[in-house]
C-alpha positions in Angstrom: 90.9 119.3 65.7 89.5 117.2 68.5 91.4 114.6 70.6 89.9 112.0 72.8 92.4 110.5 75.3 91.9 107.7 77.8 93.7 106.4 80.9 92.1 103.1 81.8 92.7 100.9 84.6 90.9 97.7 85.8 88.6 99.7 88.0 87.8 102.9 86.0 88.6 104.8 82.7 89.2 108.4 82.7 88.4 110.2 79.5 89.5 113.7 78.1 88.2 115.4 75.1 90.0 118.5 74.0 90.8 120.7 71.0 93.7 122.4 72.6 91.8 125.3 74.0 89.3 123.5 76.2 89.2 120.0 78.0 86.1 118.0 79.1 86.4 115.0 81.7 84.2 111.9 82.4 84.6 108.4 83.4 83.4 105.0 82.7 84.1 101.4 84.1 87.6 100.1 83.7 88.6 98.5 80.7 91.4 95.6 80.6 91.4 93.5 77.4 93.3 90.7 79.2 90.1 90.4 81.5 87.4 91.8 79.3 86.0 90.2 76.3 85.5 92.4 73.0 81.8 92.4 73.6 82.1 93.7 77.1 84.6 96.3 75.8 82.1 97.4 73.2 79.3 97.9 75.8 81.7 100.0 77.9 82.6 102.2 75.0 79.0 102.7 73.9 78.0 104.0 77.4 80.2 106.8 77.7 78.9 110.4 77.1 79.6 111.1 73.5 76.2 110.6 72.3 72.5 111.7 72.9 71.9 113.6 76.1 75.3 115.2 76.2 75.5 117.9 73.6 78.4 119.7 75.1 80.6 116.5 74.3 79.4 115.8 70.9 77.7 118.8 69.2 80.0 119.9 66.4 82.8 118.0 67.4 84.2 115.1 65.3 87.1 113.1 67.0 90.0 112.9 64.7 92.5 111.2 67.1 91.9 108.8 69.9 94.9 107.9 72.3 94.1 105.0 74.7 96.4 104.1 77.5 95.1 101.0 79.3 95.9 98.2 81.7 96.6 95.0 79.9 96.9 97.0 76.3 99.8 95.1 75.0 99.8 93.0 71.9 97.8 91.0 71.0 95.2 92.3 73.7 95.6 96.0 72.5 94.2 95.0 69.0 90.9 94.4 70.6 90.6 97.8 72.1 91.7 99.2 68.8 89.0 97.4 66.9 86.4 98.6 69.2 87.5 102.2 69.1 87.9 102.3 65.4 84.2 100.9 65.1 83.1 103.7 67.3 85.1 106.5 65.6 85.7 105.1 62.1 87.1 108.6 61.0 89.7 108.9 63.8 93.3 107.7 63.8 93.4 105.4 67.0 96.4 104.4 69.1 96.4 102.0 71.8 99.3 101.9 74.3 100.0 100.4 77.7 99.0 102.3 80.9 102.6 102.2 81.9 103.7 104.1 78.8 100.8 106.6 79.6 102.2 107.2 83.0 105.7 107.7 81.7 104.3 110.4 79.5 102.4 112.1 82.2 105.1 111.9 84.7 108.1 112.5 82.5 107.0 114.1 79.4 110.1 114.1 77.1 112.7 113.7 79.7 114.3 110.5 81.0 113.1 109.0 84.1 111.6 105.9 86.2 107.9 105.8 86.1 105.8 103.8 88.3 102.1 102.8 88.9 100.9 102.4 92.4 97.2 101.7 92.2 95.3 98.5 92.7 98.1 96.9 90.8 101.6 98.0 90.4 104.3 98.4 87.7 107.5 100.4 86.9 109.6 101.2 83.8 113.0 102.9 82.8 111.8 105.6 80.3 114.3 107.5 78.0 112.2 110.5 77.1 110.4 108.7 74.2 109.7 105.0 75.1 110.2 102.4 77.7 113.6 100.9 77.5 113.3 98.6 80.4 110.4 97.0 82.5 110.6 94.5 85.5 107.5 92.3 85.0 105.0 93.2 87.6 103.7 89.5 87.6 100.3 90.4 89.0 98.9 90.4 92.6 99.8 86.8 93.6 103.4 86.7 92.3 104.3 90.2 92.5 102.6 93.6 92.4 104.5 94.8 95.4 103.2 98.1 97.0 99.9 97.9 95.0 96.4 98.1 96.7 95.9 94.4 96.2 99.1 93.3 97.8 98.9 95.8 100.8 95.4 94.4 101.5 96.6 90.8 101.0 99.5 91.3 103.3 97.5 93.3 105.9 94.8 90.6 106.1 97.4 87.9 106.5 99.1 89.8 109.3 95.9 90.7 111.1 94.6 86.9 110.8 98.1 85.7 112.2 98.1 88.2 115.0 101.4 90.0 113.7 99.8 93.4 114.7 99.1 94.6 118.2 95.8 93.2 119.6 94.2 96.7 119.8 94.9 97.1 116.1 93.5 93.7 115.2 90.4 94.4 117.1 90.1 97.9 115.5 90.3 95.9 112.0 87.5 93.7 113.0 85.2 96.5 114.3 85.9 98.9 111.4 85.6 96.5 108.6 83.0 94.2 110.0 84.5 91.1 108.2 85.1 87.8 110.1 87.8 85.4 109.5 85.3 83.1 107.5 84.1 86.0 105.4 87.5 87.2 104.4 88.6 83.7 103.3 85.5 83.3 101.3 85.8 86.6 99.4 89.5 85.8 98.8 89.2 82.2 97.7 85.5 81.9 96.3 84.2 85.2 95.1 85.4 87.0 91.8 87.8 89.6 91.8 89.5 89.1 95.1 92.1 91.6 94.3 89.5 94.4 94.3 88.4 93.3 97.7 91.7 93.3 99.0 92.6 96.7 97.8 89.3 97.9 99.4 90.8 97.2 102.7 93.6 99.8 102.3 91.7 102.7 103.7 92.2 101.0 107.0 96.0 101.6 106.6 95.2 105.3 106.0 93.2 105.7 109.1 95.9 104.1 111.3 99.0 105.4 109.4 100.2 107.0 112.7 100.4 103.8 114.7 103.9 102.2 114.8 102.7 99.1 113.6 101.0 100.4 110.5 103.8 102.9 109.6 106.6 100.2 109.8 104.2 98.0 107.6 103.8 100.7 104.8 107.6 101.8 104.9 108.6 97.9 104.6 105.9 97.3 101.7 107.1 100.3 99.8 110.6 99.3 100.2 110.0 96.0 98.8 108.4 97.3 95.8 111.6 99.6 95.2 114.0 96.9 96.0 112.4 94.1 93.8 111.5 96.6 91.0 113.2 100.0 90.7 116.5 98.9 91.9 116.9 96.7 88.9 117.2 99.6 86.6 120.5 100.6 88.4 119.7 104.4 88.0 120.1 106.0 91.2 120.7 109.3 89.3 117.2 109.5 88.0 114.0 110.6 89.9 111.4 108.0 90.7 107.9 109.2 89.9 104.4 107.8 90.4 100.9 107.8 89.5 98.0 106.2 91.2 95.7 106.3 94.4 98.1 104.3 96.6 101.1 106.5 96.0 99.0 109.8 96.4 97.4 108.5 99.6 100.8 107.6 101.1 103.2 109.9 99.7 104.9 110.6 103.0 105.7 107.0 103.6 106.7 106.6 99.9 109.0 109.6 100.1 110.7 107.9 103.3 110.9 104.4 101.8 112.7 106.2 98.9 115.2 107.9 101.0 116.0 104.8 102.9 116.8 103.1 99.5 118.8 106.0 98.4 116.6 107.1 95.5 115.2 110.6 94.6 111.5 111.2 94.7 110.2 112.8 91.3 106.4 113.6 90.9 103.3 111.8 92.4 100.2 112.2 90.3 96.7 110.7 91.6 95.3 111.3 88.1 97.7 111.0 85.2 95.0 112.0 82.5 95.9 115.7 82.5 99.5 115.0 82.1 98.8 112.5 79.3 96.7 115.3 77.6 99.6 117.8 77.9 102.1 115.4 76.5 100.0 114.7 73.4 99.0 118.2 72.7 102.9 119.2 72.9 103.7 116.3 70.7 101.0 117.3 68.1 102.0 120.9 68.5 98.5 122.1 68.9 
C-alpha cells in the first residue's frame, strides 16, 4: 500500500512516496491556497515526478492515501487543494491539513508539546498528542510572524537604513547585498512577494552572527517570538520544538533565547517531512 505525503510551504513543497519499506523524496514549487488559484495548484501538482520519465516513482505503484500538510490549508482554502489532489489521484483517500499540524506531528508525534514553525513565516501551537488545542494567530509578516525570515529581514533592513547597527556592519550589508536604499524600497513597496525578498537577506545575519550587533539582534527577535506567541500557552513544563530553516540555521541563538525566557528546548528539524512520514506510518500501523 503506497502513501504520498507532502509538506508544503509558500516557497517549496517536499513530497515523500512510501510503502512502509522504502521512501522516495522529491520537491516542487510551494503551494498556498490562500495565495494560489486552483488552476495554479493544478499546474504544480501535474509537474511532480509521478508520471512519464520517472518509472521509479510510478511503475507498479498506485497511491492509496495522500496526506497533504500545507501553509494556508485551513477551511475553506484546504478544499481547493483536496479537489486538485482528488482529481490527480481519484482512487486515493485524500487528507489535507495545516502545515502547523504537520509540524506538531513531526516534532511531537503522539506526545504533548509546543510545536513552532520558523521559516519564511512563523507559527506556533499547543498540541495534546493528537490535535492542536491552542494557537496564537501568527498574523502574517506585517502584523506578526515574529522570528520568521521575512520579519528578520524586515527589521534588519530597517535597522540598517536607520543606522542602528555599527557603521562597519552597515557598510558590509551594502557591499555584500549590492542593494541601494532606493532598490530596497522598490522591492519592498512595488515588487511582488516582498516577504520572500526580505527573507532572502537573512543569510547576511548568518555570516555576521559573531558580531555583537547581530547576536543581540537575533536574541531579541527570537525572544519577541517566544514572548508574543509561546508564552501565551502558559506551559513552561512542556518542551518547545521547531521546524524550519530559520530555526535550524540559528539553533544556538534560539536555544539562548529560550533559556532567557525560562523555556525548555525540544527538537529542531529543518525538514519535517521524514517526521511526518514516521507519524503517519505509525498511526496506520504499517
